[in-house]
C-alpha positions in Angstrom: -21.2 -6.9 -23.9 -20.6 -4.6 -26.3 -21.5 -0.7 -26.7 -24.3 0.6 -28.4 -23.5 2.6 -31.3 -25.9 5.2 -33.0 -27.4 3.4 -36.6 -26.8 7.0 -37.9 -23.4 7.8 -36.5 -21.0 8.7 -38.9 -18.0 7.6 -37.2 -16.3 4.5 -37.6 -16.1 2.7 -33.9 -12.6 3.0 -31.9 -11.8 0.0 -32.0 -11.4 0.6 -35.7 -9.5 3.8 -35.4 -7.0 1.9 -32.6 -6.9 -0.6 -35.5 -5.7 1.6 -38.6 -3.1 3.2 -36.0 -1.1 -0.1 -35.7 -0.3 0.6 -39.6 2.0 2.9 -38.8 5.4 3.0 -41.0 8.5 2.6 -38.2 10.2 5.3 -38.9 12.0 7.9 -35.7 9.1 9.3 -35.5 6.7 6.8 -35.0 9.0 5.8 -31.9 8.2 8.0 -29.0 5.5 8.0 -27.6 3.9 10.7 -28.6 2.5 9.8 -31.7 0.4 6.7 -29.9 -3.1 7.8 -29.7 -4.0 9.5 -26.8 -6.7 6.8 -25.6 -3.8 3.6 -26.2 -1.4 5.7 -24.0 -1.6 4.0 -20.7 1.8 6.5 -19.9 -0.2 8.9 -20.8 -3.4 8.3 -18.9 -1.5 7.7 -15.7 -0.3 11.1 -15.5 -1.1 13.3 -12.4 -2.8 15.3 -14.9 -5.1 13.1 -16.1 -6.4 12.5 -12.7 -9.5 14.2 -13.9 -10.3 11.9 -16.6 -9.5 8.9 -14.6 -12.2 10.2 -12.1 -14.7 10.4 -15.3 -13.3 6.8 -16.8 -14.0 5.1 -13.1 -17.4 7.0 -12.4 -18.7 6.1 -16.6 -16.8 2.5 -16.9 -19.4 0.6 -14.0 -22.4 2.7 -15.0 -22.2 1.3 -18.6 -21.7 -1.9 -17.3 -25.0 -1.9 -15.0 -27.2 -0.4 -17.8 -26.1 -2.7 -20.1 -27.3 -5.4 -17.4 -30.7 -3.6 -17.1 -30.0 -2.6 -13.4 -32.5 -0.3 -12.3 -32.6 -0.3 -8.2 -30.1 -1.4 -5.9 -30.2 -2.3 -2.5 -27.0 -1.5 -0.5 -25.6 -3.7 2.1 -22.9 -2.2 4.2 -21.0 -3.9 7.3 -17.6 -5.1 8.6 -15.5 -7.2 6.7 -14.1 -9.1 9.4 -17.7 -10.8 10.4 -17.2 -14.3 10.2 -19.7 -17.4 9.0 -21.2 -19.4 12.0 -19.7 -22.8 10.4 -16.0 -20.7 10.4 -15.8 -18.6 13.8 -17.2 -22.4 15.2 -13.9 -24.3 13.6 -12.2 -21.1 14.9 -13.0 -21.2 18.4 -12.8 -25.1 18.5 -9.2 -25.0 17.4 -8.7 -21.7 20.0 -10.2 -24.3 22.7 -8.2 -26.9 22.0 -4.7 -25.3 22.2 -5.7 -23.6 25.4 -6.2 -27.1 26.5 -2.4 -27.7 25.9 -1.7 -24.9 27.7 -4.2 -23.1 29.8 -2.4 -20.9 31.7 -1.1 -19.0 28.4 -2.6 -15.7 28.8 -2.2 -15.1 24.7 -4.4 -18.2 24.3 -6.9 -17.5 26.5 -7.1 -14.1 25.2 -7.7 -15.8 21.8 -10.3 -18.2 22.9 -12.4 -15.0 24.4 -12.1 -13.4 20.8 -13.3 -16.5 19.5 -16.2 -16.7 21.3 -17.2 -12.8 20.5 -16.5 -13.8 17.1 -18.9 -16.2 17.1 -21.7 -14.6 18.3 -21.4 -11.5 16.2 -21.4 -14.5 13.5 -25.5 -14.0 14.4 -25.2 -10.4 11.4 -23.2 -12.9 8.7 -26.2 -14.7 8.9 -29.0 -11.9 9.3 -27.2 -10.2 6.5 -27.4 -13.3 4.3 -31.0 -14.1 5.1 -31.9 -10.1 4.5 -30.3 -10.2 0.8 -31.7 -13.7 0.2 -35.2 -12.4 1.3 -34.6 -9.5 -0.8 -33.7 -11.2 -3.9 -36.9 -13.4 -3.8 -38.6 -11.3 -3.3 -37.7 -8.0 -5.1 -37.2 -9.5 -8.3 -37.0 -8.5 -12.1 -39.7 -6.1 -13.4 -40.9 -5.6 -17.0 -37.3 -5.6 -19.0 -34.9 -3.9 -15.9 -33.8 -5.3 -12.6 -35.3 -3.5 -9.4 -33.5 -4.0 -5.5 -30.2 -5.9 -6.9 -28.1 -6.6 -3.6 -25.1 -4.3 -4.1 -21.9 -5.1 -1.6 -18.6 -3.7 -1.5 -17.5 -6.8 -2.8 -15.2 -7.9 0.2 -15.6 -10.6 2.7 -17.7 -10.7 6.5 -20.7 -9.0 5.9 -20.4 -8.4 2.0 -19.7 -11.5 1.0 -22.8 -12.7 3.3 -25.6 -10.5 1.1 -23.7 -11.7 -1.9 -23.7 -15.1 -0.6 -27.7 -14.7 0.4 -28.9 -13.2 -3.1 -26.9 -15.7 -4.7 -29.0 -18.7 -3.1 -31.9 -17.0 -4.3 -31.7 -17.1 -7.8 -30.5 -13.7 -7.9 -27.7 -11.0 -9.2 -25.7 -9.0 -7.2 -22.9 -6.7 -7.6 -19.5 -6.1 -5.6 -17.8 -2.7 -5.8 -14.8 -3.7 -4.3 -11.1 -1.1 -4.3 -8.2 -1.5 -4.5 -6.3 -1.3 -1.0 -2.7 -1.8 0.5 -3.2 -5.2 1.7 -4.5 -7.9 -0.2 -7.9 -7.2 -1.9 -10.1 -9.6 -4.1 -14.0 -9.7 -4.6 -16.2 -13.0 -2.5 -17.2 -15.8 -5.3 -20.7 -15.1 -4.2 -20.8 -11.7 -6.9 -22.3 -12.0 -10.1 -19.4 -12.0 -12.3 -19.9 -9.7 -14.9 -21.1 -7.3 -11.7 -18.0 -7.3 -10.3 -15.9 -3.5 -10.6 -12.7 -2.3 -8.7 -11.7 1.4 -7.9 -9.4 3.3 -6.9 -11.1 6.5 -5.7 -13.2 6.1 -2.6 -15.7 9.0 -3.4 -16.8 7.2 -6.7 -17.1 4.2 -5.5 -19.2 5.9 -2.7 -21.3 7.4 -5.4 -22.3 4.6 -6.8 -23.3 2.7 -4.2 -25.9 5.2 -4.2 -26.6 6.1 -7.9 -29.3 3.5 -7.6 -30.2 3.0 -4.2 -33.5 2.6 -2.8 -32.5 1.4 0.9 -29.7 1.1 2.8 -29.1 -1.7 5.2 -26.2 -1.3 7.8 -24.5 -4.4 10.3 -21.8 -3.3 12.6 -18.7 -2.4 11.3 -15.5 -0.9 10.8 -14.4 2.6 10.0 -15.4 2.1 6.3 -18.8 1.1 7.5 -18.9 4.1 9.5 -17.0 6.2 6.8 -20.8 4.7 4.1 -23.4 5.2 6.5 -22.1 8.8 7.7 -22.0 10.0 4.3 -25.5 8.6 3.5 -26.7 10.7 6.6 -25.0 13.8 5.6 -26.7 13.2 2.3 -30.1 12.7 3.3 -30.4 15.3 5.8 -28.6 18.4 3.2 -30.7 16.7 0.4 -28.0 15.9 -1.8 -29.8 13.3 -2.1 -33.2 11.6 -2.1 -34.3 10.0 1.5 -34.3 6.5 1.2 -35.0 4.0 4.1 -31.5 3.2 6.2 -31.6 0.5 8.6 -29.1 -0.7 11.5 -29.0 -3.3 12.9 -28.3 -4.3 16.0 -29.6 -1.6 18.3 -27.4 -2.6 20.9 -24.0 -2.5 19.1 -25.8 1.3 17.3 -26.3 2.7 20.8 -23.6 1.7 22.8 -21.1 2.6 19.6 -22.5 6.8 18.7 -25.0 8.4 21.5 -27.4 10.1 18.7 -29.2 11.5 21.0 -26.6 13.7 22.9 -26.0 15.1 19.0 -30.0 16.2 19.6 -28.6 17.2 23.3 -25.6 19.5 22.1 -28.1 20.9 19.3 -25.9 20.0 16.5 -28.0 17.3 14.7 -32.0 18.1 15.3 -34.8 16.1 16.5 -36.1 15.2 13.4 -32.8 14.0 12.1 -33.3 10.7 14.3 -36.2 10.0 12.0 -33.4 9.4 9.0 -32.5 5.8 10.7 -34.9 3.1 11.7 -33.1 0.0 14.2 -34.0 -3.1 13.1 -33.0 -7.1 14.7 -33.6 -9.1 12.1 -34.4 -9.6 8.2 -37.9 -9.6 8.3 -38.4 -5.7 10.1 -35.8 -4.6 7.5 -37.6 -5.8 4.5 -40.6 -4.5 5.8 -39.9 -0.7 6.2 -37.8 -1.0 2.5 -41.6 -2.4 1.5 -43.3 0.3 3.3 -41.1 3.7 2.4 -40.6 3.1 -1.2 
């Protein structure tokens, strides 16, 4: 999408400036990198001293793209990238059991079957994230000329894939905010292509998660999910952002993982802070809370 320009802007577009800069005469003075326009000099942009500029660019680029695509508000869905769909988990369990049948006394294969059985149980969260995103996308669609309550995820696999998948199945658009990691990382195939973004800075990525968020749904996950959840709780608690509905799927998981009442007993949070989130078990409960509080 072409960037919007004011009809009354007296300056030429940067693209025209870039083309004009290519017309220089080849001579010793123009062969050095310092002669390049700053915004065309990749080596210059990658210098350590330019980190503040790169931070600003990473904040601005997705913002402009979302504005141009009429995204006004989002429903953000967090959760583990390792959670499998029911189909994939069932196939993994069948394969693990087949190997164990051939070597029934192998402790490693016994453990593999146990993990596969646990993975199949956890696949219920994948299916619920998929249903939740589908419901959100069906019932919270375009209003006026702007898109409301668009599903947004971290763009990876697992719960994120499930949410983008559910939105696509409902015929809705969805965002994926991916991030560069030391290991292979690619966007899942269900993200709306023009709304698939890649980040370097976790801080800027988390800011984008919340800039348009009208609600947050959190499924069981690891360090990344906990980081995103607690940052949001902290921002709401300290009034850095307006309160939004925060729903945690799977009460038994969260109560086992985090002893929130202990934090109250120890005096490190107030009892009122326990009302910043709700436990839910299914998509219907989550949608009702979001509708009631937004």
